[in-house]
C-alpha positions in Angstrom: 89.1 -25.5 -31.9 86.9 -25.1 -29.0 88.9 -21.7 -28.2 88.4 -20.5 -31.9 84.7 -20.9 -31.6 84.2 -19.4 -28.3 86.4 -16.2 -29.8 84.0 -16.3 -32.8 80.9 -16.3 -30.3 82.7 -13.7 -28.1 83.2 -11.3 -31.2 79.3 -12.3 -32.3 78.2 -11.2 -28.9 80.1 -7.8 -29.2 79.0 -6.9 -32.6 75.3 -7.6 -31.8 75.6 -5.7 -28.7 76.9 -2.8 -30.6 74.3 -2.8 -33.2 71.7 -3.1 -30.5 73.1 0.1 -28.3 73.5 1.7 -31.7 69.8 1.0 -32.6 68.6 2.2 -29.1 70.4 5.4 -29.5 68.9 6.1 -32.9 65.5 5.5 -31.3 66.0 7.6 -28.3 67.6 10.2 -31.0 64.5 9.8 -33.0 62.4 10.3 -29.8 63.8 13.6 -28.8 64.0 15.1 -32.4 60.3 14.4 -32.8 59.6 16.7 -29.8 59.9 19.7 -32.3 57.0 18.4 -34.2 53.7 20.6 -34.0 51.3 19.2 -36.5 47.9 20.6 -36.9 44.6 19.4 -35.4 42.1 17.9 -37.9 39.9 20.4 -39.4 39.0 22.7 -42.2 42.3 25.0 -42.8 41.3 27.5 -45.3 39.0 27.8 -48.5 38.8 24.3 -50.0 41.6 22.8 -47.6 41.5 20.5 -44.9 44.0 18.9 -42.6 44.0 15.7 -40.8 46.4 14.8 -38.1 47.7 11.1 -37.0 50.3 10.4 -34.7 52.6 13.1 -35.6 52.0 14.1 -39.1 49.5 15.8 -41.3 48.1 15.3 -44.7 46.2 18.0 -46.4 42.9 17.4 -48.7 42.1 19.8 -51.4 38.2 19.9 -52.7 37.2 20.4 -56.0 33.3 20.0 -56.2 32.5 16.4 -55.0 35.9 15.1 -55.7 39.3 15.7 -53.3 43.0 15.5 -54.1 45.5 14.5 -50.9 49.3 15.5 -50.4 50.6 13.1 -48.5 49.2 10.3 -46.7 50.6 10.2 -42.8 51.6 7.3 -40.8 48.6 5.6 -39.2 45.9 4.6 -41.5 43.3 3.8 -38.9 43.9 7.2 -37.2 43.6 9.0 -40.7 40.2 7.1 -41.5 38.7 8.1 -38.1 40.1 11.7 -38.8 38.3 12.0 -42.2 35.1 10.7 -40.8 34.9 13.6 -38.6 35.3 15.7 -41.6 32.6 13.9 -43.5 35.0 13.0 -46.2 35.0 9.4 -47.7 38.6 8.2 -48.9 36.7 6.7 -52.0 36.4 10.4 -53.0 39.8 11.0 -53.1 40.8 10.7 -56.8 44.5 11.6 -56.8 47.5 11.5 -54.1 50.5 13.2 -54.3 53.5 12.5 -52.3 56.2 15.0 -51.3 58.3 11.6 -51.0 58.4 8.4 -49.6 59.1 8.4 -45.9 56.9 6.1 -43.8 55.2 8.5 -42.0 53.9 10.3 -45.3 52.8 7.0 -47.1 51.6 5.0 -44.5 47.6 5.5 -45.1 48.2 5.2 -48.9 46.1 2.1 -48.9 42.8 4.0 -48.1 43.2 5.9 -51.3 43.4 2.6 -53.7 41.1 4.2 -55.9 42.9 7.4 -56.4 45.7 7.9 -58.8 49.1 8.2 -57.2 51.8 10.7 -58.1 55.2 11.5 -57.1 58.7 12.8 -58.2 60.7 10.9 -60.9 63.7 11.2 -58.6 61.8 9.9 -55.9 61.4 6.6 -57.3 65.2 6.0 -56.7 64.6 5.9 -53.0 62.0 2.8 -53.8 63.5 0.8 -56.6 66.7 0.2 -54.9 68.8 3.0 -56.4 69.2 5.1 -53.4 69.3 4.0 -49.7 67.6 6.0 -47.0 69.7 4.2 -44.5 72.7 2.1 -44.8 71.4 -0.2 -47.4 67.5 0.0 -46.2 65.3 2.0 -49.1 61.8 3.5 -48.8 58.7 1.3 -49.7 55.3 1.6 -51.3 52.1 -0.5 -51.2 51.6 0.2 -54.6 53.4 0.3 -58.1 51.1 2.0 -60.4 52.5 5.5 -59.6 52.9 8.2 -62.1 56.1 10.3 -62.2 56.5 13.8 -62.2 59.3 15.8 -63.8 60.4 19.2 -61.9 57.8 21.7 -62.6 55.4 19.3 -64.4 51.7 20.3 -64.2 48.8 18.3 -63.6 45.4 19.4 -64.2 42.8 17.6 -62.1 39.2 19.3 -62.5 39.4 22.8 -61.4 42.8 22.0 -59.6 46.3 22.9 -61.1 49.0 21.2 -59.5 52.8 22.2 -60.3 55.6 19.7 -58.9 58.5 21.3 -57.9 61.7 19.3 -57.1 63.6 20.0 -53.9 65.8 17.5 -52.9 67.9 17.2 -49.7 65.4 15.4 -47.3 65.1 12.4 -49.7 66.6 12.4 -53.3 63.1 13.5 -54.7 61.5 15.5 -52.3 59.0 17.7 -54.2 56.7 20.4 -53.1 53.3 20.9 -54.8 51.9 24.5 -55.9 48.2 24.4 -56.2 46.2 26.8 -58.2 49.6 29.1 -58.1 48.5 29.6 -54.7 49.0 26.9 -52.2 52.5 25.3 -51.5 52.7 22.1 -49.9 56.0 21.5 -48.8 56.1 18.2 -46.5 59.5 17.9 -45.0 61.4 20.5 -47.1 61.1 23.1 -44.3 59.8 23.8 -40.8 57.9 26.8 -39.6 59.5 28.5 -36.8 58.1 31.7 -35.3 56.3 32.0 -39.3 59.4 31.6 -41.1 60.9 28.6 -42.8 63.6 27.0 -41.3 65.6 23.8 -41.4 64.2 20.5 -39.9 66.3 18.4 -37.5 69.4 17.3 -39.6 68.8 13.9 -38.1 65.8 13.2 -40.8 67.7 14.6 -43.9 69.5 12.5 -46.2 71.6 15.4 -47.1 71.2 18.5 -44.8 73.2 20.6 -47.0 71.2 20.2 -50.1 68.0 20.5 -48.1 69.2 23.7 -46.9 69.9 24.6 -50.4 66.6 23.6 -51.2 65.0 26.1 -49.2 66.0 28.9 -52.0 63.7 27.0 -54.6 60.4 27.4 -52.1 61.6 31.3 -51.4 61.1 32.0 -55.0 57.6 31.2 -55.9 56.1 34.4 -57.1 52.7 33.7 -56.9 52.6 31.6 -53.7 50.5 32.9 -50.7 50.5 30.0 -48.2 52.8 27.5 -47.0 51.6 24.1 -45.5 54.3 21.5 -44.1 54.1 18.0 -42.8 54.7 18.5 -39.2 55.0 21.9 -38.3 51.7 23.7 -39.3 51.2 26.3 -41.9 51.2 30.0 -42.8 48.8 32.5 -44.6 51.7 34.8 -45.1 54.4 33.4 -47.7 56.1 36.6 -47.9 57.1 36.8 -44.1 57.7 33.1 -44.0 60.6 33.5 -46.8 62.2 36.5 -45.2 66.0 35.8 -44.2 66.9 36.9 -40.6 
């Protein structure tokens, strides 16, 4: 019996060691891939659009008179709050939050905007209701349950802002771009920008890289777009150049 339990303990130790090594390897891979991130510094970008930088992600704030909407919520609420103070924007004046997807680095500061309505793709709800796992059996989570689900190409009108949801899956099951006033395209992690052109993000971060690359074709065919804003790789004011194929 003692030999039996000894073998069990040895086997359990081996399994734990393998899991620890695998986890450590993932962390190293994560750190390596994040070196490609190039978020913008906090400030006004163009017209009525502002950017906030936290540790390694950007959120975008769009002004409509005395009210604002937000695209994504970055990772670190303390940093986001401090950076918004630099811009003179009160989180209480945010009336709506639009999530491109629900990964932690895009929802981390959501609680700052608890007075705002929360929107995301209907397909993205699968990431938080247990239908679809991000990794193994682990899904994403949100601090709120009062979200409003949007269908592909559904339009929301908030004041003078027209926001169209454009489903472009692959990074997650419901990753969505938002086209604001037919001009400003916010893509989250659908694509990166390299040499001012859209490019795949590191495959390590995608649930389905093949599908993610196919979704580039969706954001290449938005006839009225003039700008592209990404979650980690800055922006471009030349949409036509960005969508050119090499």
